[in-house]
N, CA, C and O atoms as a GROMACS GRO file, in nm:
protein
  244
    1MET      N    1   7.901   4.268  -4.027
    1MET     CA    2   7.886   4.307  -4.166
    1MET      C    3   7.741   4.348  -4.191
    1MET      O    4   7.648   4.282  -4.144
    2GLN      N    5   7.724   4.453  -4.264
    2GLN     CA    6   7.590   4.506  -4.288
    2GLN      C    7   7.522   4.427  -4.399
    2GLN      O    8   7.586   4.394  -4.499
    3ASN      N    9   7.394   4.395  -4.382
    3ASN     CA   10   7.321   4.314  -4.478
    3ASN      C   11   7.243   4.395  -4.579
    3ASN      O   12   7.164   4.338  -4.655
    4GLN      N   13   7.261   4.526  -4.583
    4GLN     CA   14   7.187   4.608  -4.676
    4GLN      C   15   7.281   4.698  -4.753
    4GLN      O   16   7.382   4.745  -4.701
    5PHE      N   17   7.246   4.720  -4.880
    5PHE     CA   18   7.320   4.814  -4.963
    5PHE      C   19   7.241   4.942  -4.966
    5PHE      O   20   7.118   4.940  -4.971
    6THR      N   21   7.309   5.052  -4.963
    6THR     CA   22   7.238   5.179  -4.964
    6THR      C   23   7.282   5.262  -5.082
    6THR      O   24   7.392   5.245  -5.135
    7ASN      N   25   7.195   5.352  -5.123
    7ASN     CA   26   7.233   5.450  -5.223
    7ASN      C   27   7.229   5.587  -5.156
    7ASN      O   28   7.222   5.594  -5.033
    8ASP      N   29   7.233   5.692  -5.231
    8ASP     CA   30   7.236   5.826  -5.172
    8ASP      C   31   7.105   5.862  -5.102
    8ASP      O   32   7.104   5.953  -5.020
    9GLY      N   33   6.997   5.795  -5.134
    9GLY     CA   34   6.867   5.824  -5.074
    9GLY      C   35   6.844   5.739  -4.951
    9GLY      O   36   6.938   5.683  -4.894
   10ASP      N   37   6.721   5.730  -4.911
   10ASP     CA   38   6.684   5.652  -4.792
   10ASP      C   39   6.642   5.510  -4.827
   10ASP      O   40   6.598   5.436  -4.739
   11GLU      N   41   6.656   5.469  -4.952
   11GLU     CA   42   6.613   5.336  -4.993
   11GLU      C   43   6.720   5.233  -4.959
   11GLU      O   44   6.839   5.260  -4.970
   12HIS      N   45   6.676   5.114  -4.917
   12HIS     CA   46   6.767   5.005  -4.883
   12HIS      C   47   6.728   4.882  -4.964
   12HIS      O   48   6.609   4.855  -4.986
   13ILE      N   49   6.828   4.808  -5.007
   13ILE     CA   50   6.804   4.682  -5.078
   13ILE      C   51   6.877   4.573  -5.001
   13ILE      O   52   6.999   4.578  -4.983
   14ASP      N   53   6.801   4.473  -4.957
   14ASP     CA   54   6.866   4.364  -4.883
   14ASP      C   55   6.933   4.268  -4.980
   14ASP      O   56   6.911   4.275  -5.101
   15ARG      N   57   7.015   4.178  -4.927
   15ARG     CA   58   7.094   4.087  -5.011
   15ARG      C   59   7.005   3.997  -5.099
   15ARG      O   60   7.035   3.982  -5.218
   16PRO      N   61   6.899   3.936  -5.046
   16PRO     CA   62   6.817   3.852  -5.134
   16PRO      C   63   6.756   3.929  -5.251
   16PRO      O   64   6.750   3.879  -5.363
   17THR      N   65   6.713   4.052  -5.225
   17THR     CA   66   6.656   4.133  -5.332
   17THR      C   67   6.763   4.170  -5.433
   17THR      O   68   6.739   4.165  -5.554
   18SER      N   69   6.880   4.208  -5.384
   18SER     CA   70   6.991   4.243  -5.473
   18SER      C   71   7.030   4.123  -5.559
   18SER      O   72   7.053   4.137  -5.679
   19ALA      N   73   7.038   4.005  -5.498
   19ALA     CA   74   7.073   3.884  -5.572
   19ALA      C   75   6.968   3.853  -5.678
   19ALA      O   76   7.002   3.813  -5.790
   20ALA      N   77   6.841   3.871  -5.644
   20ALA     CA   78   6.733   3.846  -5.740
   20ALA      C   79   6.743   3.942  -5.859
   20ALA      O   80   6.721   3.902  -5.973
   21ILE      N   81   6.774   4.067  -5.832
   21ILE     CA   82   6.789   4.166  -5.938
   21ILE      C   83   6.906   4.129  -6.028
   21ILE      O   84   6.894   4.133  -6.151
   22CYS      N   85   7.019   4.093  -5.968
   22CYS     CA   86   7.137   4.053  -6.047
   22CYS      C   87   7.107   3.930  -6.132
   22CYS      O   88   7.146   3.925  -6.249
   23ASN      N   89   7.039   3.832  -6.075
   23ASN     CA   90   7.004   3.711  -6.150
   23ASN      C   91   6.913   3.744  -6.267
   23ASN      O   92   6.930   3.692  -6.377
   24ALA      N   93   6.815   3.832  -6.244
   24ALA     CA   94   6.722   3.870  -6.350
   24ALA      C   95   6.795   3.943  -6.462
   24ALA      O   96   6.768   3.919  -6.580
   25ILE      N   97   6.887   4.031  -6.427
   25ILE     CA   98   6.965   4.102  -6.528
   25ILE      C   99   7.050   4.004  -6.608
   25ILE      O  100   7.058   4.013  -6.730
   26GLY      N  101   7.114   3.909  -6.538
   26GLY     CA  102   7.195   3.809  -6.606
   26GLY      C  103   7.114   3.725  -6.703
   26GLY      O  104   7.157   3.698  -6.815
   27GLU      N  105   6.995   3.682  -6.659
   27GLU     CA  106   6.908   3.603  -6.747
   27GLU      C  107   6.866   3.683  -6.869
   27GLU      O  108   6.863   3.631  -6.980
   28ARG      N  109   6.834   3.809  -6.848
   28ARG     CA  110   6.793   3.895  -6.959
   28ARG      C  111   6.908   3.913  -7.058
   28ARG      O  112   6.887   3.909  -7.180
   29LEU      N  113   7.029   3.934  -7.007
   29LEU     CA  114   7.144   3.948  -7.095
   29LEU      C  115   7.170   3.820  -7.174
   29LEU      O  116   7.197   3.824  -7.294
   30ARG      N  117   7.161   3.704  -7.105
   30ARG     CA  118   7.182   3.576  -7.176
   30ARG      C  119   7.078   3.558  -7.285
   30ARG      O  120   7.110   3.510  -7.394
   31ARG      N  121   6.955   3.595  -7.258
   31ARG     CA  122   6.849   3.580  -7.357
   31ARG      C  123   6.871   3.676  -7.473
   31ARG      O  124   6.855   3.638  -7.589
   32ASP      N  125   6.907   3.801  -7.444
   32ASP     CA  126   6.923   3.901  -7.548
   32ASP      C  127   7.047   3.879  -7.632
   32ASP      O  128   7.046   3.902  -7.753
   33ILE      N  129   7.155   3.833  -7.570
   33ILE     CA  130   7.280   3.810  -7.644
   33ILE      C  131   7.269   3.686  -7.730
   33ILE      O  132   7.316   3.684  -7.843
   34GLY      N  133   7.207   3.584  -7.677
   34GLY     CA  134   7.185   3.463  -7.753
   34GLY      C  135   7.300   3.365  -7.746
   34GLY      O  136   7.410   3.401  -7.706
   35PRO      N  137   7.275   3.241  -7.785
   35PRO     CA  138   7.374   3.135  -7.774
   35PRO      C  139   7.489   3.148  -7.873
   35PRO      O  140   7.596   3.092  -7.850
   36ASP      N  141   7.472   3.220  -7.983
   36ASP     CA  142   7.578   3.232  -8.083
   36ASP      C  143   7.697   3.310  -8.031
   36ASP      O  144   7.808   3.295  -8.082
   37ASP      N  145   7.676   3.394  -7.930
   37ASP     CA  146   7.784   3.477  -7.879
   37ASP      C  147   7.856   3.413  -7.760
   37ASP      O  148   7.934   3.480  -7.693
   38ASP      N  149   7.830   3.284  -7.735
   38ASP     CA  150   7.894   3.215  -7.623
   38ASP      C  151   8.040   3.180  -7.652
   38ASP      O  152   8.116   3.157  -7.559
   39ALA      N  153   8.078   3.178  -7.777
   39ALA     CA  154   8.214   3.140  -7.813
   39ALA      C  155   8.311   3.250  -7.772
   39ALA      O  156   8.283   3.370  -7.786
   40LEU      N  157   8.425   3.207  -7.722
   40LEU     CA  158   8.530   3.302  -7.685
   40LEU      C  159   8.606   3.345  -7.809
   40LEU      O  160   8.610   3.273  -7.909
   41PRO      N  161   8.667   3.463  -7.804
   41PRO     CA  162   8.757   3.500  -7.914
   41PRO      C  163   8.868   3.395  -7.927
   41PRO      O  164   8.906   3.333  -7.828
   42SER      N  165   8.917   3.377  -8.047
   42SER     CA  166   9.012   3.268  -8.073
   42SER      C  167   9.137   3.277  -7.988
   42SER      O  168   9.187   3.173  -7.943
   43HIS      N  169   9.189   3.397  -7.963
   43HIS     CA  170   9.312   3.406  -7.884
   43HIS      C  171   9.287   3.365  -7.738
   43HIS      O  172   9.377   3.310  -7.674
   44LEU      N  173   9.169   3.392  -7.686
   44LEU     CA  174   9.137   3.348  -7.550
   44LEU      C  175   9.118   3.197  -7.544
   44LEU      O  176   9.160   3.132  -7.448
   45GLN      N  177   9.055   3.141  -7.646
   45GLN     CA  178   9.036   2.996  -7.651
   45GLN      C  179   9.170   2.925  -7.658
   45GLN      O  180   9.188   2.820  -7.596
   46ILE      N  181   9.266   2.980  -7.732
   46ILE     CA  182   9.400   2.921  -7.741
   46ILE      C  183   9.466   2.921  -7.605
   46ILE      O  184   9.527   2.822  -7.565
   47LEU      N  185   9.456   3.033  -7.532
   47LEU     CA  186   9.514   3.041  -7.399
   47LEU      C  187   9.452   2.941  -7.303
   47LEU      O  188   9.522   2.878  -7.224
   48ILE      N  189   9.321   2.926  -7.308
   48ILE     CA  190   9.253   2.830  -7.221
   48ILE      C  191   9.296   2.688  -7.255
   48ILE      O  192   9.319   2.606  -7.166
   49ASP      N  193   9.308   2.658  -7.384
   49ASP     CA  194   9.354   2.525  -7.425
   49ASP      C  195   9.495   2.498  -7.375
   49ASP      O  196   9.526   2.388  -7.331
   50GLN      N  197   9.582   2.600  -7.382
   50GLN     CA  198   9.720   2.584  -7.333
   50GLN      C  199   9.721   2.560  -7.182
   50GLN      O  200   9.796   2.476  -7.133
   51MET      N  201   9.638   2.633  -7.109
   51MET     CA  202   9.631   2.613  -6.964
   51MET      C  203   9.580   2.473  -6.932
   51MET      O  204   9.631   2.408  -6.841
   52ARG      N  205   9.480   2.428  -7.004
   52ARG     CA  206   9.425   2.294  -6.982
   52ARG      C  207   9.532   2.187  -7.007
   52ARG      O  208   9.543   2.091  -6.932
   53GLN      N  209   9.609   2.206  -7.114
   53GLN     CA  210   9.714   2.110  -7.145
   53GLN      C  211   9.823   2.110  -7.038
   53GLN      O  212   9.873   2.004  -7.000
   54GLN      N  213   9.858   2.228  -6.987
   54GLN     CA  214   9.958   2.236  -6.881
   54GLN      C  215   9.907   2.166  -6.755
   54GLN      O  216   9.982   2.095  -6.688
   55ASP      N  217   9.779   2.185  -6.723
   55ASP     CA  218   9.721   2.118  -6.607
   55ASP      C  219   9.725   1.966  -6.623
   55ASP      O  220   9.755   1.894  -6.528
   56GLU      N  221   9.695   1.919  -6.743
   56GLU     CA  222   9.698   1.774  -6.768
   56GLU      C  223   9.840   1.720  -6.757
   56GLU      O  224   9.861   1.611  -6.703
   57ASN      N  225   9.936   1.794  -6.808
   57ASN     CA  226  10.077   1.751  -6.800
   57ASN      C  227  10.127   1.752  -6.658
   57ASN      O  228  10.202   1.663  -6.618
   58THR      N  229  10.088   1.850  -6.580
   58THR     CA  230  10.130   1.860  -6.441
   58THR      C  231  10.066   1.750  -6.357
   58THR      O  232  10.130   1.697  -6.266
   59GLY      N  233   9.943   1.716  -6.387
   59GLY     CA  234   9.872   1.613  -6.311
   59GLY      C  235   9.924   1.474  -6.337
   59GLY      O  236   9.902   1.384  -6.255
   60SER      N  237   9.992   1.452  -6.448
   60SER     CA  238  10.040   1.317  -6.482
   60SER      C  239  10.176   1.286  -6.423
   60SER      O  240  10.225   1.174  -6.437
   61ARG      N  241  10.238   1.382  -6.358
   61ARG     CA  242  10.372   1.360  -6.298
   61ARG      C  243  10.365   1.286  -6.170
   61ARG      O  244  10.468   1.260  -6.108
   0.00000   0.00000   0.00000
């Protein structure tokens, strides 16, 4: 497996550099979006709650 990502040019980015870039972008997005936007839309939260309840019911058998 190749350890470098390439683009159309001659530039190469190794995995550690790529991971660092992705982490930095993620941190920037978390900072810019802010903690108020962490909540899921209500319909997704309902689905997650239903899945959690099904898991709890299945685990008690």
